[in-house]
N, C-alpha and C positions, 0 to 999 in steps of 0.2 A: 252429830250431824256430819255431813260430808264436807271436807275442806277442799279449797282450791288445789292444794298440794296433792291430795288424793286423786283429784280429777286429772291433773297433768301427769301423774305417774301411771295412769291407767294404761292397760295393754290394748292396742288397736291393731287390727288386721285389715289391710286393703286387698280386695279380691276383684281383679279386672284382667281381661285378656289383652287389653291394649296398654302397651308400655307407657305411652304418653300420658294416659289417664292415671296410671299408678304413680308416675313421677310427679305429676301435678298435685295429686292429693297428698302425697308424702311431703312435698315442699310446703304445702298449705299448713299441714298439721304440725310439722316440726317448727315452722316459722311462728306458729301461735304458741309454742312452748311445750307441746306434747313430746315426751322423751322416749316413749317406748312404742314405736310404730314399725310394724312388719308388713310384708306384702307377698302376694303370690299371684302369678298369672295362670296357675293351674287349678281350676276349681275342684278337681277330683281329690286334691290333697287337703282341702279345707277341714273336713271332718277330723282327720288325724292331727292336723295342726292345732285345732281347737281342743281336742281331747288332751293334747300334751301341754298346751299353754294357757287354756281357759281365758281367752280374750274377753275383755270387758266390752268391746264394741267391734263389730265386723261391718266394714263398709263394702257392700256387695253389689256388683253389677249383675243385671239379670240376663242379658243377651250374651251368652258365651257358647262357643262350639262344644260339642260332645256332652258336657254337663252344664246345664244352665242354672241360673240363680235359684229357681224354684226347687230343683233337685238338690242343690246345696242345702237349702233350708230343711228339706225332708231328712237329709242325713244328719243335720245338727239336732233335730228333734229326738233322734235316737240316743243322744248322749247327754241331753239336758234333762235331768230327772223330773223337773216340774214343767217342762215344755216351754220355759221362758227363753226366747231367742234374742240375744243382744245384737240384732241385725238392723242396720240402716241401709235401705235399698236405694240405689241410684239408677234411674231409668229414663230413657228418652221416649218411652211409649206411654201415653196417658192412660190407655186402657189396662195397663199392667199395675197401676197404683193400688186399686182396691183389691185386686187379686193377690198382690204382694202382702197387704195387710191381713187378708184372710188366711194367707199361708203362714203367718206368724211373725212377719217383720213388724218392728215397733215404730218405724217412721219411714218416709219416702222423700227423696230429693229428686227433682226433675232436672234432666240435662237439657240445655247447658246450665250449669249451676254457677252460683256466685259465691265468692269467698265468705262474706258475712253470714249468709244463710247456712252454709256448710258448717262453719264453726259454731254457730248458735245451736244448731240441731245436734251436733256432736256433743257439745257440753251438756245440753239438756238430757240426752240419752245416757251419758255417762253418770250423771248425778242419780238418775233413777236406777240404773244398773247397780251402782255401788250401794245404794240404799237397799236394794233387793238382796245383795250378797250379805250386807250387814244383818238383815233380818234372819237369813239362814244361819249365820254364825251365832247369832243370839239364841236361836232355837236350840242349837247343840248345847250351848252353855246352860240354857234354861232347863233342859231335860235332866241334867245332872243335879241342879239345885232343887228342882221340884221334889225329888225323892226325899229331901230333908224335911219337907212339910213344916216349915217354921212360919210364924206370923210375919216376921220381918221380910222373908222371901216374898210372901204374898203381896205385901204393901209395895215392895220394890218392883215386883212384876207388873202390878197394875199401873204404877206410874210410868214404867218403861213402855207398856202398851199404849198408854195415852200419848206419850212423847213420839213414839214411832208412827202412830196413826195421824198425829198432827202433821208430821213430816210428809206422810203419804197423801193426806187429804188436801194439802195446800194446792195440789194440782186441780182439785175439784171445787175449790173455793169454799169448802166447808170450814167451820171453825173447830179448834181443838176441843172446845167445851161440848160440841155435839157428841163426840165419842164418850165423854164422861157421862153425859145424860143417858145415852143408850145403856151404859153399864148399870146405872142406878134404876132406870125404868125396868130393865130386865130382872134385876135382883128383887125389886119390890113386887113385881107381878108374879114371879115364881113363888114368893112367900104367900101372896094372896091365894094362889092355887094349891097351897098345902104341900109344896115340894120340900124334900128334906134339905138339911143345911148344906150337905155336900153339893147337891144340885144347885142350890141358890148361890153358893160361893163360886162354883165353876162357871155358871152363866154370867156372873158378874165380871169375871176375868175374860171370858171368851167372846162375849157379844160385841165389844168395841172393835174386834177385828173383822166385822162383817164385810167391809168394803175394801179390804187390803188388796184385792185383785185389781182395783182400779189403777195401781201403779203399772200394770201391764197393758193398759189401753192407750193407744197412740194419742198424743196431745191434740192433733187436728180434730179428732172425734170427741175426746173427753172435754175439751175446752170450747167446742163449737157453740157460738152464742145462740144460733137459731135451732130449728128443729132438725132432727137427724133423718137421713134417708132410710128406707127399709134395710139397705145393706149395712149402713153405719150402725143402725139400731142393733142388728144381729151381732156386730163386733162388740158393741157396748155391753150387750147381755153376757158376753163371754167373761166379764169380770167375776161372775159367780164361779165359773169353772177354774179360772186362774187362781182365785182366792183359795179354793179347795185344794188345789195342787200345792200352793205355797205352804199351807198349814198342815197338809195331810202327811201320812206316813210317820207319825210321831207317837211316842209313848206318853207324852204329856196329856193328861185329861183336859187341860185348858185348850191346847192346840187341837186335840181331837174334836172337842165340841166346837171350837172356832171354825174348823173346816166344815162341819155339818151346817153351821149357821151361814157361813160364807156361800156355800153351795145352794142352800134352800131358802134364803130370806126373801126371795122374790116369788116363791111359790104361793099360790092362793088356795084357800079352803075349797073354792068352787072349781078348781082345776084350771083356772085361767092364767096361771103364772108361768114362770120360766126358771130354769132351763129345761126341765123335764115334764112340765105339766102335771105335777103331782096334785092329788086332791085329798081332802079329809085327813085322817090320821096317818096316812102314808107320809105326810110331811112331818119331820121330826119335831117333837114338842118344843125343843129349845128355839127352833126357827119360828114356830108359831107364836111363841111368847115375844121374841125379839121384834118380830115384824110390826106388831101393833104400836110398840114404842117408837120404832123408826118412822112409821107413818105419822104418828102424833107430832114428833119432833119436826118432821119435814113441813107439816102444816103450820106449825108455830113459827118456823124460820123463813126469812126472806130468801127467795130464789130468783134467778134471772127472769123466770116466766111468771112469778107471782109475788104479791106482797106477803108480809108476815101476818098470820091470822091470830086473833086473840083466843083465849082458852075456850070460851063457849062456842065459837064458830068451829074450832078444830074438833071439839067433841061432837058437835052436831053433824059434821061431815062424816065422821067415823060411824056415828049411829044411824044416819039416814042416807048417806051417800051423796056424791056430787057428779057422778058420771065417771070420773077418773078413779075415785076411791068409793067402794061399795061395801056395805056390811057383810055381804056374802063372801068377801075376801078373807074374813077372819073366822077362826074357830069360835063357834057360838059360846062355848063355856068361857073362853078367854075374853071375848068381847063383853060378856056379862060382868066378869070380874073387873074389867077396865071401867065400864059404865058405873059400877057401884063404888069405885075408888078413884074416879078421874081427878079428884082434887089432889091426890098424891102426885100425879103426873104434873099438874100445874105447879105444885110446890117445888118439885125437882127442877123443872124448867126455869122457874124464877130464881132459884138459889144458885144455879150453875150457868147463868147466861152472863157473858162478859158485858 
């Protein structure tokens, strides 16, 4: 996990063309204990500064002459391999907030700002950013170890995935046992479908990473207690693309499959899903398998918008639909395998619920 010492050692860059704003933010951060704070009043040099120093957080003003904050973010996207921008925007324009989030900023602060809000948002963003970097570092180490193909490695890897996903999913108020159950549902359903042992083992390790992209969704949207606006929903749907970028470009078979699942686990057999509206067998098999377990687990679990359902009701909704979930969403062959073996899903849920 990320320690307070790690957070206060993080590298921060302040970007604002007004010297008074730079000095104020610098004093705020240093007074709170942050020891590595840099600044620039020239937005044109942000890209090169970040390329050289790899800041953990960039506090970015939007309204600046010559090069504005939106242009700065476009430049940063060119050097961030997975598109994750560690940017906290500061703006006095209410209509710029949503545009900034859609452009890649991870959070927004309104001017005039207050010290407690700035420090709280800075800390939250740094914790997520450092977790994101830890994930990438672990991926590099993992690729070397996977080549050894030992049983001990596989056990260690699965436990690490569970631990990291628990850390990521605390933002979304899911429990750590959720990712364990997804792993076991996917493994057992793949076996029911007659997949070979290599596929079965890989989906067991890959499926828990389906929602890793949520670490890139701004807290005001991810943690919003009520319904999302259409614009916010589009940003939320982006967790599929973020997850695929985080896990992609890897030689590890687990991370390759994890990227496919992250990208496609909200696609629907009838073409009504996202992000690409795929239908039928154009949706990768591993995503079609994982999806039905994810839906079952969501139905069995308590959510802000619903109570936890018992096993018969959850199975009934998957079989007959309830408006939100419909049987047409699932591969008919996989749905039939689920219906014939739904007791296995019940047993996994009951055995791995805290």
